C-alpha positions in Angstrom: 14.0 -0.3 -8.1 15.6 -2.5 -5.2 16.4 -0.7 -1.9 17.9 -1.7 1.4 19.3 -0.1 4.7 21.9 -1.5 7.1 22.5 -0.8 10.6 25.7 -2.6 11.5 27.2 -2.2 15.2 27.9 1.1 16.1 31.5 1.8 15.3 31.8 4.7 17.8 31.2 2.5 20.7 34.1 1.5 23.1 35.6 -1.7 22.0 33.6 -4.6 23.2 35.9 -8.1 24.3 32.9 -10.5 23.5 34.8 -13.6 24.9 35.8 -11.7 28.1 32.2 -10.4 28.4 30.7 -13.9 27.9 33.2 -15.2 30.4 32.7 -12.8 32.9 28.8 -12.9 32.7 28.5 -16.7 33.0 31.2 -16.7 36.0 28.8 -14.3 37.6 25.4 -15.9 36.7 26.9 -19.3 37.7 27.1 -18.6 41.3 23.2 -17.4 41.4 20.1 -19.5 41.9 19.6 -21.1 38.4 15.7 -20.5 38.5 16.3 -16.8 39.4 18.8 -16.1 36.6 16.3 -17.9 34.1 13.5 -15.7 35.4 15.4 -12.6 35.1 16.6 -13.7 31.6 12.8 -14.2 30.7 11.7 -10.9 32.2 14.4 -9.2 30.0 13.5 -10.8 27.1 9.8 -10.0 27.6 10.6 -6.2 28.1 12.3 -6.2 24.8 9.2 -7.8 23.2 8.5 -11.6 22.4 7.0 -13.1 19.2 4.2 -15.8 19.3 6.6 -18.6 19.6 8.8 -17.0 22.4 5.5 -16.3 24.3 4.5 -20.1 24.1 7.9 -20.8 25.4 7.4 -18.6 28.2 4.1 -19.9 29.1 5.5 -23.5 29.1 8.3 -22.6 31.2 6.0 -20.7 33.8 3.6 -23.9 33.8 6.3 -26.4 34.2 6.9 -25.5 38.0 5.2 -23.2 40.6 9.0 -22.3 41.6 9.3 -20.7 38.1 6.1 -19.0 38.3 7.1 -17.7 41.8 10.4 -16.6 40.7 9.2 -14.8 37.8 6.4 -13.0 39.8 9.2 -11.8 42.2 11.2 -10.6 39.3 8.1 -8.6 37.9 7.5 -7.1 41.3 11.0 -5.9 41.8 11.3 -4.4 38.6 7.8 -2.6 39.3 9.2 -1.4 42.7 12.5 0.1 40.9 10.5 1.7 38.4 8.4 3.6 41.1 11.6 5.0 42.5 11.7 8.9 42.2 13.8 10.1 39.3 16.4 11.8 41.7 16.7 8.6 43.4 17.5 6.8 40.6 20.0 9.1 39.6 21.6 9.2 42.9 21.9 5.3 42.9 23.4 5.3 39.3 26.1 7.7 40.4 26.8 5.7 43.4 27.1 2.4 41.3 29.4 4.3 38.7 31.6 5.5 41.7 31.7 2.2 43.4 31.7 -0.3 40.5 34.1 -0.9 37.5 32.6 0.1 34.1 33.3 -3.1 32.6 31.0 -6.1 32.7 34.1 -8.2 33.4 33.9 -6.7 36.7 31.1 -8.9 37.8 33.8 -11.6 38.1 35.7 -9.9 40.7 34.7 -9.1 44.4 33.0 -5.6 44.5 34.5 -2.9 46.7 32.6 -1.9 49.8 31.3 1.5 49.9 32.9 3.9 52.5 29.7 5.2 53.4 26.4 3.4 52.5 23.7 5.9 51.5 20.0 5.8 52.7 19.2 5.0 49.0 21.7 2.0 49.1 19.8 0.7 52.4 16.3 1.6 50.6 17.3 -0.8 47.6 18.6 -3.6 49.9 15.0 -3.5 51.6 13.1 -3.7 48.3 15.4 -6.4 47.0 17.0 -8.2 50.1 19.2 -11.4 49.7 20.9 -13.3 46.8 17.7 -12.8 44.7 17.8 -9.0 45.0 21.6 -9.1 44.1 20.9 -11.2 41.1 18.1 -9.0 39.8 20.2 -5.9 40.5 23.1 -7.7 38.5 20.9 -8.4 35.5 19.3 -4.8 35.5 22.7 -3.4 35.6 23.9 -5.2 33.0 21.0 -4.4 30.9 21.6 -0.6 31.7 25.0 -0.9 29.8 27.3 -3.1 31.4 27.7 -5.3 28.6 24.4 -7.1 28.6 22.9 -4.6 26.4 25.7 -5.2 23.7 25.3 -9.0 24.0 21.7 -9.0 23.2 21.9 -6.7 20.3 22.5 -7.7 16.6 26.2 -7.2 15.3 24.4 -6.7 11.8 21.0 -5.6 11.0 19.7 -4.7 7.4 16.1 -4.3 6.0 16.0 -5.3 2.3 13.1 -4.6 -0.5 12.8 -5.7 -3.8 10.3 -4.0 -5.7 8.0 -5.3 -8.3 10.0 -6.2 -11.5 13.3 -6.5 -9.5 15.1 -9.3 -8.1 18.2 -8.9 -5.4 21.0 -11.3 -4.6 22.7 -10.6 -1.4 25.7 -11.9 0.4 25.5 -11.9 4.1 28.5 -11.2 6.5 28.1 -14.7 7.9 28.7 -16.2 4.4 25.1 -17.0 3.7 23.5 -15.9 0.5 19.8 -14.4 0.1 18.1 -14.2 -3.2 14.8 -12.1 -3.2 12.2 -12.5 -5.5 10.3 -9.6 -7.0 8.0 -7.7 -4.4 9.7 -9.1 -1.3 10.4 -7.4 1.9 12.8 -9.1 4.4 14.5 -8.0 7.5 18.1 -9.5 8.4 19.7 -9.7 11.8 22.7 -11.5 12.8 23.4 -12.0 16.7 26.5 -13.4 18.5 24.5 -16.7 19.1 21.8 -16.8 16.3 20.9 -15.7 12.9 17.5 -14.5 11.9 15.4 -13.4 8.9 11.9 -12.0 9.1 10.3 -12.4 5.7 7.2 -9.8 5.8 6.0 -10.8 2.5 7.4 -12.3 -0.9 9.7 -15.3 -1.2 13.3 -15.9 -1.1 15.8 -18.5 -1.4 18.3 -19.1 1.3 21.8 -20.7 1.0 22.8 -20.9 4.6 26.5 -20.9 5.7 26.8 -23.9 8.3 27.6 -22.9 11.8 26.1 -25.1 14.6 26.7 -22.4 17.3 24.6 -20.1 15.4 21.4 -21.4 14.2 19.9 -19.6 11.1 16.1 -19.2 11.7 13.3 -17.6 9.2 10.0 -16.2 10.4 7.2 -15.8 7.9 3.7 -15.2 9.0 2.6 -18.3 11.0 5.9 -20.2 10.3 9.3 -20.7 11.6 12.0 -22.5 9.6 15.2 -23.4 11.7 18.3 -24.7 10.0 22.0 -24.8 10.3 23.3 -25.1 6.9 21.3 -25.9 3.7 19.6 -24.5 0.8 15.7 -24.0 0.8 12.9 -21.3 -0.4 10.5 -19.7 1.7 7.1 -18.0 0.0 4.5 -16.0 2.1 2.3 -13.6 0.3 -0.7 -11.7 1.7 -2.4 -12.0 -1.7 -2.5 -14.3 -4.8 -1.6 -17.9 -4.9 -1.7 -19.5 -1.4 -2.4 -16.1 0.3 -1.7 -16.2 4.0 0.3 -19.7 4.0 3.7 -20.2 4.1 5.4 -22.9 1.6 8.8 -24.3 2.2 10.7 -26.1 -0.3 14.2 -27.9 0.5 17.0 -28.0 -2.2 19.8 -29.2 -0.2 20.2 -30.2 3.8 17.4 -30.2 6.1 15.3 -27.7 7.8 12.7 -27.8 10.6 9.3 -26.1 9.9 7.1 -25.1 12.7 3.9 -23.1 13.2 4.8 -20.1 15.5 1.7 -21.0 17.7 2.4 -24.3 18.0 6.3 -24.9 18.1 6.1 -28.6 19.2 4.3 -29.7 16.1 7.0 -29.5 13.6 8.2 -31.3 10.7 11.6 -32.1 9.8 12.3 -31.7 5.8 15.1 -33.3 3.6 16.2 -32.5 0.1 13.3 -32.7 -2.3 10.5 -32.2 0.1 8.2 -29.4 0.8 5.2 -28.4 3.0 2.8 -25.6 3.8 1.9 -23.7 6.9 -1.8 -22.6 6.8 -2.6 -19.2 8.2 -4.3 -20.9 11.4 -0.8 -22.8 12.0 -1.8 -26.1 10.8 1.0 -27.8 8.8 0.1 -29.8 5.5 1.6 -33.3 4.9 5.2 -33.2 3.6 5.1 -33.5 0.0 7.7 -34.0 -2.9 9.3 -31.5 -5.1 12.2 -31.8 -7.8 15.3 -30.2 -5.9 16.0 -28.5 -9.5 12.5 -26.8 -9.5 13.0 -25.2 -6.1 12.7 -21.5 -6.5 12.1 -21.5 -10.4 11.5 -17.8 -10.2 15.3 -17.4 -10.0 15.2 -18.8 -13.6 12.8 -16.4 -14.7 10.1 -19.0 -14.7 6.4 -19.4 -13.0 5.0 -22.7 -13.0 1.1 -23.0 -12.5 -0.9 -26.0 -11.5 -4.5 -25.8 -11.9 -4.1 -22.1 -10.7 -7.0 -19.8 -11.2 -6.2 -17.3 -14.4 -6.7 -14.3 -12.2 -4.2 -15.6 -9.5 -1.6 -16.6 -12.5 -2.2 -13.0 -14.0 -1.5 -11.7 -10.7 1.8 -13.6 -10.3 3.0 -12.5 -13.6 2.3 -8.8 -12.9 4.7 -8.8 -10.3 7.7 -9.1 -12.8 6.1 -6.2 -14.9 3.1 -5.0 -16.6 1.5 -7.6 -18.8 -1.2 -5.3 -20.5 -4.0 -7.9 -19.6 -7.1 -7.4 -17.6 -9.9 -10.0 -16.9 -13.3 -8.7 -15.3 -15.6 -11.8 -16.0 -15.6 -14.0 -12.7 -15.9 -17.1 -14.7 -13.2 -16.3 -17.0 -11.0 -15.5 -14.0 -11.5 -18.8 -12.4 -10.5 -20.8 -15.4 -7.6 -23.3 -14.2 -4.0 -22.8 -15.7 -1.1 -25.1 -15.9 2.5 -25.1 -17.3 5.6 -23.0 -17.1 6.0 -19.3 -18.3 8.8 -16.9 -18.8 8.4 -13.9 -16.5 10.3 -11.7 -19.0 8.1 -12.4 -21.9 4.7 -11.0 -21.3 3.6 -11.1 -25.0 4.4 -14.6 -24.9 2.3 -15.3 -21.8 -0.7 -13.4 -23.4 -0.3 -15.7 -26.6 -0.2 -18.9 -24.8 -3.4 -18.0 -22.8 -5.3 -18.1 -26.4 -4.0 -21.6 -26.7 -4.3 -23.3 -23.5 -7.6 -21.7 -22.5 -11.0 -21.2 -24.3 -10.4 -17.2 -24.2 -9.5 -14.3 -26.6 -8.1 -11.1 -26.3 -10.2 -7.9 -26.9 -8.0 -4.8 -27.1 -9.5 -1.8 -25.2 -9.0 2.1 -25.6 -6.5 2.5 -22.8 -4.0 0.2 -24.6 -4.4 -3.1 -22.4 -6.3 -6.1 -23.9 -9.3 -7.8 -21.9 -9.5 -11.5 -21.6 -13.0 -12.6 -22.4 -14.4 -15.9 -23.1 -14.3 -17.5 -26.5 -17.7 -18.1 -28.3 
């Protein structure tokens, strides 16, 4: 049966005024060197983990200017020095910050109180991180340690959905979008304050995205990244079976941007009635045509095959339930199939095989039937 788990924002956490925190953070960072702030942001994102596309973006940013690379190197060195501090020194520093600074990130927009008696540790930190650059780094690090930055960068909603074999699942997301999962599908949903993200580990899904230009909706599936604002489209990515390792995107309404994770600059913009595929190596196929009403046929309980090898067609049918059929002869397994078939009627599928292919069914002792060549 289908199963899912959700991890919404922590209800026990203190109230978080998103608008006030955002204004305060922007006010503070607005007074810092822009390159240094970007370096701090990239370093923080790298610490949290970058996907292949984000790593490529970071590489492009570093290569765009020696100033970028030098700022990032200074940031990396500063963090390394802070991490090298003795544990008791870090604890003393945090205690002094708690005493001297308000606990809200909004305090970054107000003048800080001067400490009555600067400690040796404070002077040590100032020596390690001198001047405005050091202040910018300390600010970003403090924010990431709990003064609002952590909350700002965390998802406000997170859920892991799994539709088992023979099951489908229809979901309503908090942002108003709907997500339909086909059988044998695994998807992770994360909604942030500034973007929406779905990671399709495997399977296929139909998306109906609620429009929100301020929060782009992104689907990551294998080698592909699909970005939209509001539309209806289907994504397929399976590790086995038809087009294994490739990502297929079909658009029913609106527009979507499809790019390879490894080559984000080489993207295609699809509109209603168009489709494309991203190969395992990141190459995009030419844009093709698809009837809008045929997008996500599995939602109607149908599978359509077009010169599909019999073994792969049988594998697709098995995702929706046992067919009671097996094929061992490689020549028979390679026979091409076409047509549409109801996923809920395996007996009808078995009968149709004998009509559209030169095969017959031979019952076996285990109750299944082997598909063999008709002589």
